[in-house]
C-alpha positions in Angstrom: 19.6 34.8 -7.2 17.1 33.1 -8.2 15.2 33.0 -11.7 12.3 34.8 -11.9 11.4 34.6 -15.8 10.5 31.3 -15.4 8.9 31.0 -18.7 11.7 31.9 -20.8 12.3 27.9 -21.7 8.6 28.0 -23.0 7.6 31.5 -24.7 4.2 32.0 -26.3 6.1 31.9 -29.5 7.5 28.2 -28.8 4.2 26.9 -27.8 2.7 28.1 -31.0 5.1 26.1 -32.8 4.3 23.2 -30.6 0.4 23.3 -32.1 -0.3 19.6 -33.8 3.1 17.9 -32.4 2.8 14.8 -30.2 5.4 12.4 -28.5 3.8 8.8 -28.4 5.5 6.2 -26.5 6.3 3.4 -29.4 6.7 0.4 -26.7 3.9 -0.8 -24.6 4.2 0.7 -21.0 2.6 0.4 -17.6 -0.4 2.9 -18.0 -4.0 4.1 -19.5 -3.4 7.1 -21.8 -6.7 6.7 -24.4 -5.9 6.9 -28.0 -2.1 7.7 -27.7 0.1 4.6 -26.0 -0.6 1.1 -25.6 -0.8 0.2 -22.8 -1.0 -3.7 -20.6 -4.3 -2.4 -18.9 -8.1 -2.8 -20.1 -10.0 0.1 -17.9 -9.1 2.5 -15.3 -9.1 1.7 -11.8 -7.9 2.8 -8.3 -6.8 -0.6 -7.1 -3.9 -0.9 -4.7 -0.4 -1.3 -7.4 2.5 -1.7 -5.1 4.8 0.0 -2.8 7.9 1.8 -3.9 10.3 3.5 -1.5 10.3 7.3 -0.8 12.3 9.7 -2.6 12.9 13.5 -2.2 10.3 15.3 -3.5 7.1 13.0 -3.0 4.1 13.7 -0.7 4.0 12.4 2.9 0.6 11.4 2.4 1.6 8.9 0.1 3.3 7.4 2.9 2.5 3.9 4.2 2.6 4.8 8.0 2.2 0.9 8.5 4.9 -0.5 6.7 6.9 2.5 8.3 5.7 0.8 11.8 7.1 -2.5 11.0 10.3 -1.7 9.2 11.2 1.5 10.0 11.5 2.7 6.3 9.5 5.2 4.3 7.2 3.6 1.4 5.1 4.9 -0.9 2.0 3.5 -1.8 1.1 3.6 -6.0 -2.1 2.7 -7.3 -3.4 1.5 -10.6 -4.8 5.1 -11.7 -1.1 6.2 -11.0 0.5 4.4 -13.5 -0.4 6.4 -16.4 2.7 6.7 -18.9 5.0 8.0 -16.4 8.4 10.4 -18.4 11.4 11.0 -16.5 13.6 13.7 -18.1 16.8 13.1 -16.9 19.0 16.4 -18.1 22.8 16.7 -17.8 23.6 19.7 -15.6 27.6 19.1 -15.9 29.8 22.0 -16.5 30.1 20.8 -20.2 27.1 21.9 -20.8 27.5 25.4 -20.5 29.6 25.6 -23.6 29.1 27.8 -26.4 31.3 28.6 -29.1 29.8 31.8 -30.3 26.9 34.6 -29.5 25.3 33.4 -32.5 24.3 29.8 -30.7 22.8 29.3 -27.8 24.6 27.4 -24.9 24.0 23.7 -25.0 22.5 23.7 -21.4 20.2 26.7 -22.7 19.1 24.7 -26.1 18.8 21.4 -23.5 16.3 23.5 -21.4 14.0 24.7 -23.9 14.1 21.0 -25.5 13.0 19.8 -22.1 10.4 22.6 -21.5 8.9 21.9 -25.1 8.6 18.2 -24.3 7.3 18.8 -21.1 4.3 20.8 -22.2 3.5 18.3 -25.4 3.4 15.0 -22.7 1.2 17.2 -20.1 -1.3 18.4 -23.0 -1.4 14.6 -23.6 -2.1 13.7 -19.7 1.3 11.9 -19.6 3.2 12.2 -16.3 6.5 14.0 -16.5 9.3 14.0 -14.0 12.7 15.5 -13.7 15.9 14.2 -12.5 19.0 16.8 -12.8 22.6 15.3 -12.3 26.3 16.3 -13.0 28.3 13.3 -11.4 25.2 12.6 -8.9 21.9 12.9 -9.0 21.1 16.8 -7.6 17.4 17.1 -7.8 14.1 14.7 -8.4 11.0 16.0 -9.2 8.2 13.0 -9.0 6.4 12.5 -12.0 2.7 14.4 -12.2 0.3 15.2 -14.4 -1.9 17.7 -12.7 -2.0 21.0 -15.1 -0.1 22.9 -12.4 2.7 20.9 -12.5 4.2 22.7 -15.8 4.5 25.6 -13.7 7.0 23.8 -11.2 8.7 22.3 -13.8 9.5 25.7 -15.6 10.4 26.9 -12.3 13.2 24.5 -11.9 14.6 24.9 -15.3 14.9 28.6 -14.8 17.0 27.7 -11.4 18.8 25.5 -12.6 22.9 26.2 -13.3 25.8 24.1 -14.6 28.3 22.6 -12.5 30.6 19.8 -11.8 31.8 17.2 -13.8 30.2 13.9 -15.4 29.8 11.1 -14.9 26.4 9.6 -16.7 26.8 6.2 -15.7 26.0 6.7 -11.8 23.0 8.2 -12.2 21.6 6.5 -15.0 22.3 3.4 -13.0 20.7 4.9 -9.7 17.7 5.9 -11.5 17.3 2.4 -13.3 16.9 0.5 -10.0 14.7 3.6 -8.4 11.8 3.4 -11.4 10.2 0.3 -11.3 7.1 0.4 -13.5 8.0 0.9 -17.1 7.5 4.5 -18.5 9.5 7.0 -21.0 12.9 7.6 -20.4 14.5 11.0 -21.7 18.0 11.5 -21.5 19.4 15.1 -22.2 22.8 15.6 -22.6 26.2 16.4 -24.4 27.6 12.5 -23.9 30.7 13.8 -22.8 31.4 10.8 -20.5 33.4 7.2 -21.2 31.6 5.6 -24.1 31.2 2.3 -22.6 30.1 3.5 -19.2 27.5 5.6 -20.5 25.6 3.4 -22.9 25.9 0.7 -19.9 23.8 3.1 -18.0 21.0 3.6 -21.2 21.1 -0.2 -21.7 19.9 -0.8 -17.9 16.6 1.1 -18.2 16.5 -1.2 -21.5 16.5 -4.2 -19.2 14.0 -2.8 -17.2 11.8 -2.7 -19.9 11.5 1.6 -20.2 11.4 3.1 -23.3 14.8 5.3 -24.0 15.2 8.4 -26.0 18.7 10.4 -25.9 19.1 13.7 -27.4 22.7 14.7 -27.7 23.1 18.4 -27.7 26.2 19.6 -28.9 27.9 22.9 -30.4 28.4 23.2 -34.3 32.2 23.5 -33.4 32.3 20.6 -31.3 31.2 18.5 -34.5 33.3 20.4 -37.3 36.5 21.6 -35.1 36.3 24.7 -37.4 38.6 26.9 -35.3 41.3 29.4 -36.8 44.1 30.2 -35.6 46.4 29.4 -32.4 44.1 28.4 -29.7 43.9 27.6 -26.2 41.1 24.8 -25.1 39.9 24.7 -21.4 38.3 21.4 -20.1 35.2 23.5 -18.4 34.9 20.6 -15.9 38.5 20.1 -14.6 40.4 23.3 -15.8 43.1 21.7 -18.0 44.5 24.0 -20.5 46.1 22.9 -24.2 47.4 25.3 -26.5 47.3 24.3 -30.2 46.7 24.9 -33.9 43.4 23.4 -34.1 44.1 22.8 -38.2 46.8 20.5 -37.3 44.9 18.3 -35.1 41.1 18.7 -37.0 41.5 15.2 -39.3 42.2 13.6 -36.0 40.0 15.2 -33.9 37.3 14.5 -36.7 38.0 11.2 -37.3 37.6 10.6 -33.2 34.6 12.2 -32.6 33.0 10.4 -35.7 34.1 6.8 -34.2 32.6 8.2 -30.8 29.2 9.0 -32.6 29.1 5.7 -34.5 29.6 3.6 -31.6 27.3 5.3 -29.4 24.5 5.0 -32.5 25.5 1.5 -32.9 25.4 0.5 -29.3 21.9 2.7 -29.0 20.5 0.7 -31.9 21.8 -2.8 -30.7 19.7 -1.7 -27.4 16.5 -0.3 -28.7 17.7 3.2 -27.5 16.0 6.1 -29.9 19.1 8.0 -30.4 19.4 11.6 -31.7 22.0 14.5 -32.2 21.4 17.6 -32.1 23.0 20.6 -33.1 22.5 23.6 -31.3 23.0 26.2 -34.3 19.8 24.6 -35.9 16.5 26.5 -35.1 14.7 24.6 -32.1 11.4 24.4 -33.5 12.9 22.6 -36.8 14.9 20.2 -34.7 12.0 19.2 -32.5 9.7 19.4 -35.4 12.0 16.9 -37.5 12.5 14.5 -34.8 8.5 14.2 -33.9 8.2 13.5 -37.8 10.7 10.6 -38.0 9.3 9.1 -34.9 6.0 9.3 -36.2 6.9 7.5 -39.9 8.5 4.8 -37.2 5.7 4.5 -34.8 
């Protein structure tokens, strides 16, 4: 059934907590936003900039039919005025994102959707363009960046109808989008990053190679971080269905050691690639997590 409560991830209470917050681009972006972002442009025009390949969700009004007549392929015309900061939220919809260890904490996916909705609100308020890419092992949906006021409604509606499914393969969707997005912008990846470390980091580096600014939010349940389970337990892989029965206290030390090593590896490789990496625990109140991130980013700006 389609979700009708499309504002559930951006309630008035959340909006009130976002007042006064800003999300700034730290690197030079290809756009023109007064007062917020560095830009290589010194004016505002509607001159033709370039063609890019048509993608599902693009308006057919922007198709260059002359190019189609010559090449039998669909291309979109882009103009300088369309090169304001474009932010792309890449949201992990794999099955593992649906996990919650207890009723006291929200599922990782709900937390991620609230984060995505809040960031969308902040950027649209700044007149930035925001797009949405959902993925698991492949890209499942693409909503092109827009900065119009009504675009927030479209994003919230899409958020409210998303569900988790399938296995995780971060590398393929990230590499595909890195090839698709031509102009420098802001890439925001929201995921639990439960995939092969080398492959997931390679996708993030691809964006940096393309000169995009990249922010990564790793959303984790508190039990995934501390493994504080008691008694005999059956653990089931939410993506493959594989089950194991074990005594958690017997493997907790090894689990925490491997978890820390993996987290340290991701953090180190993100630093090396100049990717802004943040780990978020779903037990932390959402507004505190977002404010902490924005405050730290403001200090480093």
